[in-house]
C-alpha positions in Angstrom: 101.4 75.2 86.9 105.0 75.3 88.1 107.2 72.8 89.8 108.1 73.5 93.4 111.7 74.1 92.3 110.5 76.7 89.8 108.6 78.7 92.5 111.7 78.4 94.8 113.7 79.9 91.9 111.3 82.8 91.5 111.3 83.4 95.3 115.1 83.5 95.3 115.1 85.9 92.5 112.5 88.2 94.2 114.7 88.2 97.4 117.8 89.2 95.2 115.8 92.1 93.7 114.8 93.0 97.3 118.3 93.2 98.4 119.3 95.5 95.6 116.5 98.1 95.4 116.8 101.2 93.2 114.9 104.5 93.3 112.6 105.8 90.5 114.6 106.5 87.4 117.7 104.6 88.6 116.6 101.0 88.0 119.6 100.2 85.9 120.7 97.0 87.8 117.0 95.8 88.2 116.5 96.3 84.4 119.7 94.2 83.6 118.5 91.5 86.0 115.1 91.4 84.3 116.6 91.2 80.8 118.9 88.3 81.8 116.0 86.4 83.2 113.8 87.1 80.1 116.6 85.8 77.8 115.9 82.3 79.2 112.3 82.6 78.4 112.9 83.1 74.6 110.4 85.8 73.9 109.9 86.9 70.3 111.5 90.2 71.2 113.1 92.0 74.2 113.0 95.8 74.0 115.2 97.8 76.4 115.4 101.4 77.5 111.8 102.0 77.2 111.0 105.3 78.9 114.3 105.0 80.7 115.2 101.7 82.2 111.9 100.1 81.2 111.9 96.6 79.5 109.3 95.0 77.3 109.1 91.3 76.4 106.9 90.4 73.4 105.5 86.9 72.9 104.0 87.1 69.4 101.9 84.4 67.7 102.3 86.2 64.4 98.5 85.6 63.9 95.8 88.2 64.1 94.4 88.9 67.5 94.5 91.1 70.5 97.6 92.9 71.7 97.5 92.3 75.4 99.7 94.4 77.6 100.4 93.4 81.2 102.5 95.6 83.4 104.7 95.4 86.5 106.5 98.3 88.3 110.2 98.0 89.2 111.2 100.9 91.5 111.8 101.1 95.2 111.3 103.8 97.8 113.5 106.1 99.8 112.8 104.3 103.0 115.3 102.7 105.5 114.3 99.1 106.0 113.9 97.8 109.6 113.5 94.0 108.9 116.1 91.5 109.9 115.9 88.8 107.3 118.9 87.7 105.2 117.9 89.5 102.1 117.7 92.9 103.7 118.4 96.0 101.4 122.0 96.6 100.7 121.3 100.1 99.5 121.1 102.4 102.6 118.0 104.4 102.8 116.3 102.5 99.9 114.0 99.6 100.0 111.2 97.7 98.4 108.3 98.9 100.6 105.5 98.8 98.0 106.1 95.2 96.7 107.3 96.1 93.3 110.0 93.4 93.6 107.1 91.0 93.9 105.2 92.5 91.0 108.3 92.2 88.8 108.6 88.5 89.8 105.0 87.8 89.0 105.5 89.2 85.4 108.7 87.2 85.1 106.9 84.1 86.2 104.2 84.9 83.5 107.1 85.1 80.9 108.3 81.7 82.0 104.8 80.3 81.6 104.4 81.9 78.2 107.7 80.5 77.1 106.1 77.0 77.6 102.6 78.0 76.4 102.9 80.8 73.9 99.8 82.6 72.6 97.8 81.1 69.7 96.6 84.5 68.4 97.7 88.1 68.9 100.6 89.0 71.2 101.5 89.3 74.9 103.3 92.5 75.8 105.0 92.3 79.2 106.0 95.7 80.4 108.4 96.3 83.3 107.9 99.9 84.1 110.3 102.3 85.8 109.5 105.3 87.9 106.0 104.5 89.2 106.5 105.9 92.6 107.1 109.4 91.4 104.3 109.3 88.8 106.5 109.9 85.7 107.2 106.3 84.4 103.9 105.7 82.6 103.9 109.0 80.7 107.5 108.5 79.5 106.8 104.9 78.4 103.6 105.9 76.6 105.6 108.6 74.7 108.3 106.3 73.7 108.1 105.2 70.1 109.3 101.7 71.0 106.1 101.4 73.1 103.8 103.2 70.7 104.6 100.7 67.9 103.1 97.8 69.9 99.6 99.4 70.0 98.1 97.4 72.9 94.4 96.8 72.7 94.0 95.8 76.4 96.1 96.8 79.4 96.2 95.1 82.9 98.1 95.6 86.1 97.8 94.6 89.7 99.0 95.7 93.2 99.3 93.7 96.4 97.0 94.9 99.1 97.9 94.5 102.9 94.8 94.4 105.1 92.9 92.1 102.6 92.9 88.3 103.1 95.8 86.5 101.3 95.0 85.8 97.6 91.7 87.8 97.8 91.0 89.5 94.4 89.8 93.1 94.7 88.0 94.7 91.8 86.0 97.7 90.9 84.3 99.2 87.9 85.2 102.8 86.9 87.7 104.5 89.2 89.9 102.0 91.0 92.3 104.6 92.5 92.1 108.3 92.9 93.4 111.0 90.7 96.3 112.6 92.7 98.4 115.7 92.1 100.7 117.7 94.1 100.9 121.5 93.8 103.8 123.7 94.9 103.0 127.5 95.2 105.5 130.2 95.6 104.5 133.7 96.9 107.0 136.4 96.3 106.8 139.5 98.4 109.4 141.9 99.9 111.4 141.5 103.1 111.7 144.3 105.6 112.7 144.9 109.2 110.4 143.0 111.5 109.8 146.3 113.5 108.4 147.9 110.3 106.4 145.1 108.5 104.3 147.9 106.9 107.3 148.6 104.6 107.5 145.2 103.2 105.1 142.5 101.7 104.8 139.5 104.0 103.0 136.4 102.4 101.9 135.0 105.7 98.3 136.1 105.4 98.1 134.8 101.8 99.4 131.5 103.0 97.0 131.4 105.9 94.0 132.3 103.7 95.0 129.6 101.2 95.2 126.8 103.8 92.0 127.8 105.3 90.2 127.9 101.9 91.7 124.5 101.0 90.1 123.0 104.1 86.6 124.3 102.9 87.1 122.7 99.5 88.1 119.4 101.1 85.3 116.8 101.3 86.7 113.6 102.6 83.4 111.6 102.1 84.1 108.6 100.0 80.5 108.0 98.9 80.3 111.4 97.2 81.2 111.8 93.5 82.8 115.2 94.4 85.0 113.6 97.0 88.1 115.8 97.4 91.0 115.9 99.8 93.5 118.7 99.8 96.2 118.0 102.2 98.8 120.6 103.3 102.2 119.0 102.9 104.9 121.7 103.3 105.2 125.3 104.3 108.5 127.4 104.1 108.0 131.0 105.1 110.8 133.5 105.4 114.0 132.3 107.4 114.9 132.1 111.1 116.0 135.8 111.1 113.8 137.2 113.8 114.6 140.8 112.9 113.2 140.3 109.4 109.6 140.2 108.1 109.3 137.4 105.6 109.3 138.2 101.9 108.8 134.7 100.4 106.7 131.6 101.1 106.4 128.2 99.5 103.4 126.1 100.2 102.8 122.5 99.0 99.5 120.5 98.8 98.5 117.1 97.6 95.0 117.0 95.9 92.9 113.8 95.6 89.7 113.3 93.7 87.8 110.3 92.4 87.9 111.4 88.8 89.8 113.5 86.3 86.8 115.8 85.7 86.5 116.6 89.4 90.3 117.1 89.6 90.1 119.7 86.7 87.2 121.6 88.5 89.3 121.7 91.8 92.5 122.8 89.9 90.6 125.7 88.4 89.2 126.8 91.7 92.6 126.6 93.4 94.5 128.4 90.6 91.9 131.2 90.5 92.1 131.6 94.3 95.9 131.6 94.3 96.0 134.4 91.7 93.3 136.4 93.6 95.0 136.4 97.0 98.3 137.1 95.4 96.7 140.2 93.9 95.0 141.1 97.1 98.2 141.1 99.0 100.4 142.6 96.3 102.4 139.4 95.8 103.8 137.6 92.8 102.5 134.0 92.6 103.9 131.0 90.7 102.7 127.3 90.9 103.6 124.1 89.4 102.3 120.5 89.6 104.5 117.6 90.5 104.0 113.8 91.0 100.7 113.5 89.0 98.8 110.2 89.1 95.7 109.8 86.8 92.7 107.9 88.1 92.7 104.3 87.2 89.4 104.2 85.1 88.6 100.5 84.9 86.8 99.2 81.8 83.8 97.1 82.7 84.5 94.3 80.3 88.1 94.2 81.6 86.9 93.9 85.1 84.5 91.1 84.1 87.5 89.3 82.6 89.4 89.6 86.0 86.4 88.4 87.8 86.1 85.3 85.6 89.7 84.5 85.9 89.5 84.7 89.7 86.4 82.5 89.7 88.1 80.0 87.5 90.9 79.8 90.0 88.6 79.6 93.0 89.8 82.9 94.6 87.6 85.0 96.8 86.4 88.1 95.0 85.6 91.5 96.6 83.9 94.2 94.6 85.1 97.4 96.3 82.5 100.1 96.9 84.8 103.1 96.7 88.1 103.7 95.0 91.4 103.6 96.9 92.6 107.1 97.9 96.2 106.4 96.8 97.6 107.3 93.4 98.9 104.7 90.9 100.8 105.5 87.7 99.0 102.8 85.8 96.1 105.1 85.7 97.5 106.9 82.6 97.4 103.6 80.7 93.7 103.1 81.5 93.1 106.8 80.4 94.3 105.9 76.9 93.6 102.1 76.5 90.9 99.7 77.5 91.9 97.7 80.6 91.7 97.4 84.3 93.9 97.6 87.5 93.1 95.2 90.4 94.4 94.1 93.7 95.3 90.9 95.5 95.2 90.5 99.2 98.6 90.4 100.9 97.2 89.3 104.3 95.2 90.8 107.1 98.3 91.3 109.2 100.8 92.3 106.6 102.5 95.6 107.4 101.0 98.5 105.3 102.6 99.6 102.1 105.4 102.2 102.5 106.0 101.1 106.0 109.7 100.2 107.0 108.8 96.7 108.0 106.7 95.7 105.0 107.8 92.9 102.8 106.1 91.3 99.8 104.5 87.9 100.7 106.0 85.3 98.4 102.8 83.3 98.5 101.3 85.7 96.1 103.7 84.9 93.3 101.8 81.9 91.9 98.5 83.8 92.6 99.6 86.7 90.3 101.0 84.5 87.7 97.8 82.4 87.5 95.5 85.4 87.3 97.5 87.0 84.5 97.8 83.7 82.7 94.0 83.2 82.7 93.7 86.7 81.1 96.2 85.5 78.5 94.0 82.4 77.9 91.0 84.8 77.5 92.5 87.5 75.1 95.3 85.7 73.2 94.2 82.0 73.4 97.1 80.6 75.4 96.7 76.8 75.8 
């Protein structure tokens, strides 16, 4: 597929991206590097500033056929790296601890492959997406007219998976990752002297009741369709003024369910309860949702295509019984388009994602390129 020298060049480029990570929404340098690489691949079109710093490369056969979109994420995390290799992050407190540098290189490698073997029908749409980690990138891309005009028929994405055997392909029909939302609730009462709490309105009891009720709604049983995990994340009550009874509180939770329908049910329960306890304790209540990740709803035909591709290449395939509990911004694409998200094993002993010692295994670069190219052969007749 690739000469050794070409793989070495891709690895070198991956390490350059790793050394210059950028947070969600700040991927300007990464975007420029991607564009410069793509120019050497001579796609039919390079589209920049898609949903922020997003980039799209289009390889168009100019013949009728499927519009196949394949996506990679580009952003890094606010994590201080503890590795000691020579391509260590140069941006203090920022590092590629989810492997988005590797995902980007896989898609650039696919672009290189398509430059030599372009589609014979339809078009390949390679999306380099910003702001995945904070759950806003997919929505902004989908709302961008430059993306809308491409009208993808099928969408695919992958993620490396530490804990699975290297190169193992992990698939699942229906939900592949959870629906995840974070909610921030503010209770507003009235401060008073701590010796006379009866003259104020302290939100502490409302906070306590909400946390207790959330634990009753939680059901961390993966085999159940109504699986739900509500995790308390942050509480800020009053201030360190010990002569003052608190008059305000902020509470944050992360909510996880397997499906969007279960998420909607749980949201309705929580919102009703928040308003009820606010009324009970004579508080004002406001809430907002942040960092929303839609469930990845995998299309059965798309999953079959991934399985066929993995079989053709001789990779081990694992059909996962339950979805992953983490959120993935690609879910919004699968809510609106036919497609699927899948995983490739990063090694049994690979440090976990979002850990300060994680690093993307370069052995997966050819694996990812081959799998995506097999999908291109299937949908857009690449030679």
